[in-house]
C-alpha distance (Angstrom), angle and dihedral (degrees) to the residues before:
residue distance angle dihedral
X1 . . .
X2 3.79 . .
X3 3.77 136.7 .
X4 3.78 114.2 -83.7
X5 3.81 94.4 -122.0
X6 3.80 90.9 52.9
X7 3.80 91.3 48.9
X8 3.81 90.3 52.1
X9 3.81 91.2 48.8
X10 3.80 91.6 48.0
X11 3.79 89.7 51.9
X12 3.79 88.1 64.8
X13 3.80 93.3 -119.3
X14 3.80 95.9 119.5
X15 3.81 143.4 -40.0
X16 3.79 121.7 -63.7
X17 3.80 91.2 -111.7
X18 3.80 92.3 53.8
X19 3.82 89.9 44.3
X20 3.80 89.1 56.4
X21 3.80 89.9 53.8
X22 3.80 91.3 50.1
X23 3.80 91.5 50.4
X24 3.82 92.9 49.5
X25 3.80 89.9 49.0
X26 3.81 92.9 53.0
X27 3.81 94.6 -112.5
X28 3.83 94.3 128.9
X29 3.80 126.3 79.6
X30 3.80 125.3 -169.6
X31 3.81 111.7 -163.3
X32 3.82 87.8 -15.8
X33 3.83 92.8 -54.3
X34 3.85 119.6 114.7
X35 3.81 112.9 -119.4
X36 3.82 120.6 -160.2
X37 3.82 98.9 163.1
X38 3.82 113.8 105.3
X39 3.80 92.2 -155.1
X40 3.82 92.8 57.9
X41 3.82 112.2 126.2
X42 3.80 130.7 -152.2
X43 3.80 134.4 -168.5
X44 3.80 96.0 -147.5
X45 3.81 93.4 -110.8
X46 3.80 92.5 93.5
X47 3.79 125.7 94.2
X48 3.81 103.9 -109.0
X49 3.79 119.3 -168.9
X50 3.81 121.5 -170.9
X51 3.80 117.9 -170.5
X52 3.80 88.9 -22.3
X53 3.82 94.7 -48.5
X54 3.81 120.4 117.2
X55 3.80 107.7 -133.7
X56 3.77 120.6 -125.4
X57 3.77 121.0 179.7
X58 3.78 111.1 -113.5
X59 3.77 132.5 -153.2
X60 3.80 104.6 -94.8
X61 3.79 114.9 -113.9
X62 3.81 127.4 -169.1
X63 3.81 127.2 -176.6
X64 3.79 136.7 176.7
X65 3.81 113.9 -150.1
X66 3.79 130.4 -170.7
X67 3.80 93.7 -141.5
X68 3.81 114.2 -143.1
X69 3.80 126.1 -147.5
X70 3.78 118.7 -87.4
X71 3.81 97.0 34.6
X72 3.81 123.7 116.6
X73 3.81 118.4 -124.6
X74 3.77 94.8 -134.1
X75 3.79 142.1 94.0
X76 3.81 91.6 -115.2
X77 3.79 138.3 -2.5
X78 3.81 127.1 -141.8
X79 3.82 89.8 -146.4
X80 3.81 91.6 55.6
X81 3.80 93.4 -116.9
X82 3.79 118.6 153.6
X83 3.81 113.6 -88.3
X84 3.80 131.2 -157.6
X85 3.81 89.3 -109.6
X86 3.82 89.0 59.7
X87 3.81 88.3 62.6
X88 3.83 94.3 59.1
X89 3.80 117.6 81.7
X90 3.79 101.4 -136.3
X91 3.79 135.8 110.8
X92 3.82 91.0 -151.6
X93 3.78 122.5 98.0
X94 3.80 111.9 -99.8
X95 3.78 133.8 160.6
X96 3.82 137.3 -163.4
X97 3.80 121.6 -94.5
X98 3.79 102.9 -127.2
X99 3.79 123.3 -30.3
X100 3.78 142.9 -76.0
X101 3.79 120.6 -165.4
X102 3.81 121.2 -106.4
X103 3.81 91.1 -102.2
X104 3.82 97.3 37.0
X105 3.81 119.5 98.7
X106 3.78 136.8 -163.2
X107 3.79 142.9 52.6
X108 3.79 115.3 24.0
X109 3.80 125.8 161.0
X110 3.79 123.2 -151.9
X111 3.79 126.8 -169.4
X112 3.79 146.8 143.4
X113 3.81 91.4 -133.5
X114 3.80 106.6 104.4
X115 3.80 93.9 -170.8
X116 3.82 92.1 52.7
X117 3.81 90.1 49.2
X118 3.80 91.7 48.9
X119 3.81 92.2 51.4
X120 3.79 91.4 54.4
X121 3.81 94.9 45.2
X122 3.80 102.5 39.2
X123 3.83 110.9 109.6
X124 3.83 93.0 -141.3
X125 3.81 90.8 68.6
X126 3.83 92.6 58.6
X127 3.79 92.6 -151.7
X128 3.80 113.3 -172.1
X129 3.79 116.8 -111.1
X130 3.79 108.7 -170.4
X131 3.82 120.1 -161.2
X132 3.79 134.6 -178.8
X133 3.80 111.8 -146.5
X134 3.78 130.1 -171.4
X135 3.80 110.6 -149.8
X136 3.78 131.6 -164.5
X137 3.79 105.9 -120.6
X138 3.78 136.0 20.3
X139 3.77 108.9 -70.4
X140 3.80 118.0 -146.8
X141 3.78 134.5 -152.8
X142 3.80 95.9 -97.3
X143 3.83 92.7 55.7
X144 3.80 91.0 45.8
X145 3.81 90.6 51.8
X146 3.81 91.3 50.9
X147 3.79 91.5 53.5
X148 3.81 91.5 45.9
X149 3.80 92.4 51.8
X150 3.81 93.5 48.1
X151 3.80 134.7 -92.1
X152 3.77 128.4 -144.0
X153 3.79 120.7 -112.8
X154 3.80 132.6 150.0
X155 3.80 88.7 13.9
X156 3.80 96.8 -59.1
X157 3.80 136.1 86.0
X158 3.79 115.0 -120.0
X159 3.80 117.9 -118.8
X160 3.77 119.3 -104.2
X161 3.79 113.5 -80.2
X162 3.80 141.4 172.6
X163 3.81 123.9 -103.3
X164 3.80 123.6 -174.6
X165 3.80 123.4 -174.5
X166 3.80 106.3 -132.8
X167 3.78 101.3 174.5
X168 3.79 143.2 -10.8
X169 3.79 126.3 -159.8
X170 3.79 113.2 -161.8
X171 3.82 92.9 -175.5
X172 3.82 91.7 57.6
X173 3.82 94.2 30.4
X174 3.81 93.2 -128.5
X175 3.80 137.9 127.3
X176 3.80 131.1 -155.8
X177 3.81 115.7 -148.4
X178 3.78 134.9 180.0
X179 3.80 112.7 -139.7
X180 3.81 126.0 -168.4
X181 3.80 116.5 -166.0
X182 3.80 135.5 165.5
X183 3.79 98.1 -157.3
X184 3.79 128.1 79.9
X185 3.81 105.5 -153.3
X186 3.78 122.6 157.2
X187 3.84 112.1 -78.1
X188 3.81 87.1 -15.4
X189 3.82 101.1 161.1
X190 3.81 92.8 45.8
X191 3.80 92.6 48.0
X192 3.81 94.9 46.6
X193 3.80 93.1 54.6
X194 3.79 92.7 40.8
X195 3.80 87.2 60.4
X196 3.82 90.2 61.5
X197 3.80 94.5 43.1
X198 3.80 104.6 -92.5
X199 3.79 132.1 118.9
X200 3.80 118.1 -144.5
X201 3.80 105.7 -129.4
X202 3.82 97.2 179.9
X203 3.78 132.2 9.2
X204 3.78 131.4 -168.0
X205 3.80 129.4 175.5
X206 3.80 108.4 -140.2
X207 3.78 101.4 178.0
X208 3.81 143.8 14.2
X209 3.81 111.3 -170.9
X210 3.81 106.4 -55.9
X211 3.80 94.3 -12.5
X212 3.82 121.8 100.5
X213 3.79 136.9 165.7
X214 3.81 94.3 -107.4
X215 3.80 109.6 151.4
X216 3.81 95.7 0.5
X217 3.78 122.7 114.3
X218 3.80 121.0 -157.2
X219 3.81 109.5 -65.4
X220 3.81 93.9 14.6
X221 3.80 124.2 118.6
X222 3.78 141.2 -177.6
X223 3.81 136.2 -163.4
X224 3.79 116.1 -105.7
X225 3.76 117.3 -112.5
X226 3.78 122.6 -116.2
X227 3.82 88.5 -112.7
X228 3.81 92.1 54.8
X229 3.79 93.0 51.1
X230 3.80 92.0 44.9
X231 3.81 90.3 49.5
X232 3.81 91.7 55.2
X233 3.80 90.9 51.1
X234 3.80 92.0 45.9
X235 3.82 94.8 47.8
X236 3.78 101.3 43.6
X237 3.81 113.2 13.5
X238 3.81 96.8 90.9
């Protein structure tokens, strides 16, 4: 027996957090009866309907993509632009874990395992997201310290992070910094540096937790190994 929201997430329909919202809002039926209790447990033999869709457990799929520029981090796009899902050769339904901007490159995970996605995105797990940013201008220690300590944007102060100056080029008036954050707010890196007077010219995500771009060129992807998936569950699903 497992909690209904976990069963829905494991079916690949959505994340556990979203499943909880659907249950509270009466969008889930178990054997034709609406269930709104988050502690409700199921065996998997029941007929479970979410938003009118009968759930069927899917084979779990996990991919690591080196996202190129100019690709939308979405399942589909109403302007018919290429999406990250278009880059993966599978007929099964998958979706990206979190988001990268249209012009941001690097590590992006895709799956149909809602629980796996929730583990990687949940703030409590404080999973490292490591970015390399090219800035216009030469950034100094005081600006770096401000970003590390947290800056306010969109009505909220960013959590503490780590910033390491990798390179500065006086002739081109640019800096390269490595930024490690645990949050995943909209346009976060760009907004943090904008608050201290710097524009992000290029942005690449080099690592998410244990996952790096090793061996993957831009636009290439690979399936995750069983050991990698198991390691994520073992490290964070507590």
